[in-house]
C-alpha distance (Angstrom), angle and dihedral (degrees) to the residues before:
residue distance angle dihedral
X1 . . .
X2 3.77 . .
X3 3.80 104.0 .
X4 3.82 134.2 -175.7
X5 3.80 122.3 -151.9
X6 3.80 112.9 -165.8
X7 3.80 109.2 -159.0
X8 3.82 119.0 31.7
X9 3.77 98.5 -154.9
X10 3.83 123.6 114.4
X11 3.84 96.9 -55.5
X12 3.82 92.2 41.9
X13 3.76 92.5 52.4
X14 3.82 94.7 46.8
X15 3.77 87.6 50.0
X16 3.78 91.9 50.0
X17 3.83 93.1 50.0
X18 3.80 91.4 50.8
X19 3.81 94.7 46.2
X20 3.80 94.6 46.6
X21 3.83 89.8 57.2
X22 3.83 87.3 57.6
X23 3.81 92.5 54.2
X24 3.80 101.2 -107.3
X25 3.79 126.9 146.7
X26 3.78 113.6 -122.6
X27 3.79 138.8 -157.1
X28 3.81 113.6 -166.2
X29 3.78 116.5 -156.5
X30 3.81 113.4 -162.7
X31 3.82 127.1 172.7
X32 3.85 89.2 -154.8
X33 3.78 131.6 40.5
X34 3.80 124.8 -59.2
X35 3.87 88.7 -112.4
X36 3.80 87.3 75.1
X37 3.83 96.3 -145.0
X38 3.79 90.4 139.2
X39 3.79 93.2 56.5
X40 3.79 124.0 101.8
X41 3.83 85.8 -126.0
X42 3.77 89.4 66.4
X43 3.80 95.1 50.8
X44 3.83 92.9 47.3
X45 3.77 123.5 104.0
X46 3.83 89.6 -136.2
X47 3.78 97.4 -133.1
X48 3.80 119.5 177.8
X49 3.80 99.0 -158.3
X50 3.80 112.4 137.8
X51 3.83 92.4 163.3
X52 3.78 95.4 47.0
X53 3.80 91.6 51.1
X54 3.79 93.7 47.0
X55 3.79 96.5 85.1
X56 3.82 93.0 73.9
X57 3.82 99.4 19.7
X58 3.76 137.3 79.5
X59 3.79 120.7 -102.8
X60 3.83 89.6 -109.7
X61 3.86 87.3 68.8
X62 3.80 88.2 55.0
X63 3.80 93.8 50.6
X64 3.81 95.1 44.1
X65 3.82 88.5 47.2
X66 3.76 93.2 55.1
X67 3.80 89.5 49.5
X68 3.84 92.2 49.2
X69 3.83 90.3 52.5
X70 3.83 86.8 58.4
X71 3.80 92.3 49.4
X72 3.74 102.8 44.9
X73 3.83 99.5 75.0
X74 3.84 93.3 61.1
X75 3.82 92.1 45.6
X76 3.79 91.7 51.9
X77 3.81 92.6 44.1
X78 3.78 89.0 53.4
X79 3.78 92.9 59.3
X80 3.82 94.7 40.4
X81 3.81 96.4 -108.8
X82 3.82 97.3 136.0
X83 3.77 98.1 159.0
X84 3.78 99.7 39.9
X85 3.77 97.1 94.5
X86 3.79 132.1 68.4
X87 3.76 128.4 179.4
X88 3.82 102.8 175.2
X89 3.77 95.6 124.9
X90 3.76 135.5 -97.0
X91 3.81 132.1 -99.1
X92 3.78 123.2 -137.5
X93 3.77 119.4 -169.8
X94 3.82 142.2 147.1
X95 3.75 141.3 -154.4
X96 3.85 114.4 -88.8
X97 3.80 94.3 -101.7
X98 3.85 89.6 53.2
X99 3.84 99.2 47.9
X100 3.80 91.4 109.3
X101 3.80 87.4 58.6
X102 3.80 90.3 52.5
X103 3.81 94.3 48.3
X104 3.83 91.0 48.8
X105 3.80 88.6 50.1
X106 3.83 93.2 53.8
X107 3.81 91.2 42.9
X108 3.81 89.4 55.6
X109 3.80 91.0 52.3
X110 3.83 92.3 50.0
X111 3.79 90.1 49.4
X112 3.82 91.7 52.7
X113 3.81 103.0 46.6
X114 3.78 133.1 17.9
X115 3.81 92.3 -138.2
X116 3.82 89.5 67.9
X117 3.80 89.0 72.9
X118 3.81 85.5 79.8
X119 3.83 92.8 63.7
X120 3.76 106.3 119.5
X121 3.81 125.2 -136.1
X122 3.83 114.5 -139.7
X123 3.78 126.9 -157.5
X124 3.78 121.1 -150.0
X125 3.77 93.8 -86.6
X126 3.81 95.1 47.9
X127 3.81 91.0 45.8
X128 3.79 90.6 50.3
X129 3.80 90.3 51.7
X130 3.81 90.8 51.5
X131 3.80 98.4 40.8
X132 3.83 112.8 5.7
X133 3.83 93.5 -167.3
X134 3.81 89.8 61.4
X135 3.82 96.0 51.2
X136 3.79 92.7 106.9
X137 3.83 87.4 75.6
X138 3.76 114.3 88.9
X139 3.82 96.1 -140.8
X140 3.77 142.6 -5.8
X141 3.76 142.2 171.4
X142 3.80 124.3 -113.0
X143 3.82 120.5 -150.5
X144 3.74 111.7 -165.5
X145 3.82 124.2 -150.8
X146 3.80 93.8 36.1
X147 3.76 126.8 108.2
X148 3.80 141.7 122.4
X149 3.82 147.9 -83.6
X150 3.79 116.2 -129.5
X151 3.78 92.7 -116.0
X152 3.77 99.2 -171.9
X153 3.82 92.2 51.7
X154 3.81 91.0 44.2
X155 3.77 89.8 57.4
X156 3.82 91.2 48.0
X157 3.83 97.1 43.5
X158 3.83 94.3 43.5
X159 3.80 91.0 48.1
X160 3.83 91.4 51.4
X161 3.81 91.4 45.9
X162 3.80 93.8 50.7
X163 3.82 90.5 43.8
X164 3.81 90.4 56.9
X165 3.79 94.7 49.3
X166 3.77 117.0 103.0
X167 3.82 89.0 -150.3
X168 3.82 94.4 60.6
X169 3.80 127.9 80.1
X170 3.77 115.8 -168.3
X171 3.79 119.0 -147.0
X172 3.80 98.1 -176.7
X173 3.82 124.6 174.2
X174 3.80 86.8 25.4
X175 3.82 121.7 137.7
X176 3.80 111.3 -149.2
X177 3.80 112.5 -147.0
X178 3.82 102.2 -165.1
X179 3.77 139.5 -1.6
X180 3.78 122.6 -154.0
X181 3.79 138.9 157.3
X182 3.80 104.2 -42.1
X183 3.83 93.6 -21.4
X184 3.81 138.7 99.4
X185 3.80 121.0 -168.5
X186 3.80 119.7 -150.2
X187 3.84 123.2 171.1
X188 3.75 90.5 -9.3
X189 3.80 93.1 -55.4
X190 3.78 119.9 117.7
X191 3.80 115.8 -140.3
X192 3.81 120.4 -164.6
X193 3.79 128.3 -140.9
X194 3.80 138.1 173.2
X195 3.77 87.5 -118.5
X196 3.81 138.4 0.6
X197 3.81 128.7 -152.8
X198 3.80 119.1 -159.9
X199 3.83 107.1 -152.3
X200 3.82 98.7 151.7
X201 3.77 99.7 125.7
X202 3.78 108.4 -158.8
X203 3.77 89.0 1.9
X204 3.84 87.2 76.9
X205 3.80 95.3 63.9
X206 3.83 92.5 116.6
X207 3.78 87.6 66.9
X208 3.84 102.2 37.9
X209 3.78 113.5 56.2
X210 3.83 93.8 -168.4
X211 3.79 98.6 45.9
X212 3.80 114.5 121.1
X213 3.79 138.7 171.3
X214 3.78 124.2 -115.2
X215 3.77 113.2 -160.2
X216 3.81 120.4 -133.0
X217 3.80 128.4 -172.6
X218 3.79 129.6 -164.3
X219 3.76 139.7 175.3
X220 3.81 126.1 -146.9
X221 3.80 108.3 -143.2
X222 3.82 129.5 -174.1
X223 3.77 125.1 -162.0
X224 3.82 138.7 162.8
X225 3.81 90.0 -159.1
X226 3.81 100.2 60.4
X227 3.77 126.7 69.6
X228 3.80 113.6 179.0
X229 3.79 113.4 154.2
X230 3.81 101.8 -176.6
X231 3.78 133.9 56.7
X232 3.77 107.0 -93.0
X233 3.79 129.3 -162.4
X234 3.81 123.5 -161.5
X235 3.83 113.3 -159.9
X236 3.79 118.9 -141.6
X237 3.83 129.7 168.3
X238 3.81 91.5 -112.6
X239 3.83 102.8 33.7
X240 3.81 143.8 3.0
X241 3.78 108.8 -129.9
X242 3.81 119.1 -155.6
X243 3.80 128.3 -160.0
X244 3.81 114.1 -163.6
X245 3.84 121.2 -173.7
X246 3.81 119.4 -129.3
X247 3.78 104.9 -175.1
X248 3.76 128.1 -100.0
X249 3.77 107.3 -76.4
X250 3.82 93.3 -89.3
X251 3.78 90.0 114.3
X252 3.79 114.0 -153.3
X253 3.82 91.8 12.4
X254 3.78 94.5 101.3
X255 3.82 91.4 -123.5
X256 3.83 93.0 -53.2
X257 3.79 119.7 129.0
X258 3.77 113.9 -91.1
X259 3.81 126.1 -140.1
X260 3.81 91.5 -93.0
X261 3.82 89.9 55.8
X262 3.78 92.3 48.4
X263 3.83 93.0 50.8
X264 3.81 95.3 46.7
X265 3.84 93.1 38.3
X266 3.74 85.5 -137.0
X267 3.84 118.8 109.0
X268 3.76 120.8 -137.3
X269 3.78 114.7 -101.0
X270 3.78 115.8 -88.5
X271 3.77 112.8 -117.4
X272 3.81 125.4 -141.5
X273 3.80 134.4 -176.9
X274 3.76 110.5 -141.0
X275 3.79 124.9 -170.0
X276 3.79 145.2 144.7
X277 3.75 111.5 152.5
X278 3.78 122.0 116.3
X279 3.77 108.6 175.5
X280 3.78 126.5 178.0
X281 3.77 94.4 -128.1
X282 3.77 139.6 101.7
X283 3.84 92.1 -145.7
X284 3.80 111.8 125.7
X285 3.79 96.6 -176.6
X286 3.84 119.7 127.1
X287 3.81 120.8 -67.3
X288 3.80 118.2 -73.5
X289 3.80 124.4 -118.2
X290 3.84 90.2 -115.7
X291 3.79 93.3 53.4
X292 3.81 92.1 45.2
X293 3.79 93.7 50.5
X294 3.79 94.6 47.0
X295 3.79 94.8 44.8
X296 3.83 96.7 45.4
X297 3.81 94.5 43.1
X298 3.82 89.3 51.3
X299 3.83 90.9 50.9
X300 3.80 90.5 48.8
X301 3.79 90.0 52.6
X302 3.82 90.0 53.9
X303 3.83 90.1 59.5
X304 3.76 124.3 -12.0
X305 3.80 90.7 -141.1
X306 3.78 86.7 76.0
X307 3.81 84.1 74.6
X308 3.82 88.8 78.9
X309 3.83 94.8 43.2
X310 3.80 117.6 117.1
X311 3.80 121.8 -120.9
X312 3.81 102.0 -134.5
X313 3.81 98.7 169.4
X314 3.78 144.0 -3.5
X315 3.79 124.1 -156.3
X316 3.79 134.4 -168.6
X317 3.76 127.0 -173.4
X318 3.82 142.3 151.1
X319 3.76 124.5 -115.1
X320 3.82 120.1 -149.7
X321 3.80 115.4 -116.7
X322 3.80 139.6 165.8
X323 3.83 126.6 -140.5
X324 3.83 91.6 -90.2
X325 3.85 92.7 43.6
X326 3.81 88.8 -127.0
X327 3.80 126.8 127.7
X328 3.80 118.7 -105.4
X329 3.79 132.8 -149.5
X330 3.80 119.5 -168.8
X331 3.77 119.9 -170.5
X332 3.78 125.4 -162.3
X333 3.78 136.1 154.1
X334 3.79 107.1 -56.0
X335 3.80 90.1 -15.6
X336 3.82 135.6 93.2
X337 3.81 125.0 -179.7
X338 3.79 121.7 -161.8
X339 3.81 120.2 -175.9
X340 3.78 149.1 131.6
X341 3.83 102.6 63.3
X342 3.83 87.6 150.3
X343 3.82 111.5 -172.7
X344 3.84 92.4 -22.5
X345 3.79 97.9 77.7
X346 3.80 101.0 131.8
X347 3.78 92.2 32.4
X348 3.81 92.3 56.1
X349 3.80 110.7 23.2
X350 3.86 101.4 89.6
X351 3.82 93.7 43.9
X352 3.80 94.3 44.2
X353 3.84 91.5 48.3
X354 3.82 90.2 48.9
X355 3.79 90.2 51.0
X356 3.78 92.7 47.6
X357 3.82 92.7 50.0
X358 3.76 92.8 47.2
X359 3.82 91.8 50.3
X360 3.77 97.4 41.7
X361 3.77 129.5 21.8
X362 3.83 96.3 19.9
X363 3.76 92.5 49.6
X364 3.79 87.4 58.2
X365 3.78 89.4 58.4
X366 3.81 90.6 48.2
X367 3.78 90.1 55.0
X368 3.77 94.9 46.9
């Protein structure tokens, strides 16, 4: 089939990878560049944490999340990103004055799903053995089988993979005017396809009346004095900060020292993505002073060595969400719309795409 995907962010790329394996010819329409640095999927930390998200999410998020964790390894292998996925568990802790908040959080998870009974409580010694740079915390919880996808490298590797494919035509820096059943209109010209996927996120607001943007803000920090290997959440009454490791600058070395490090006897700085904010706003301007102060002071409280970390980048973006904060799939003749993944993009995208394909384009084949 000759298929159009409008919006080449996270969902659009996962769609493209799945459809290419089935032998289809694709045209990718993207209002930005093919590098995808403007997409919410580039800004994201890429956490795969179905349990940690369960406190404020529906059980369907949990089930889709578990399915996505099963699907990610093959997707990453397809694009050659062999070290962009880690599933060594996540740590959730809190400052001493907020331990009641943490215990309530874990109690909520155990009330919602039976699997949460396996969440392990760690004392100071056990936590120090697991993550030595978190040993100043008196206790924590460890959730196994959670982790992250290196979101920035996924966007880069998937873009390069799709760019090399003879079955893919990129239409970057292209503003799509309207999408209808089997048609895409650009510059007043209607183009026809066997099937069209609308994966524009907030770009689809003219179709979804209840679609809104939720602002997220992150810092990229680098430090030679911090070594945290697992995604870590710190609970706080006002926000839940996350710290997600991103390797040590030895790209492709799977966090091992590269030749340059061995010669200089100085390891590259470890990089971390740090975020917490969830603001009901579609503003994508730079981070505010308030957000910066709260975020950086919270990181400093996790480990004072973060005080000497270097801020190498800050990112802001808006995630598409509906009123119920649940993803939505709409099927029509020769048209599928996928939207509203909210803050669960990497946790949900593979499972939601699989569901959309099974309900839509593949069902057409079954009926043929």
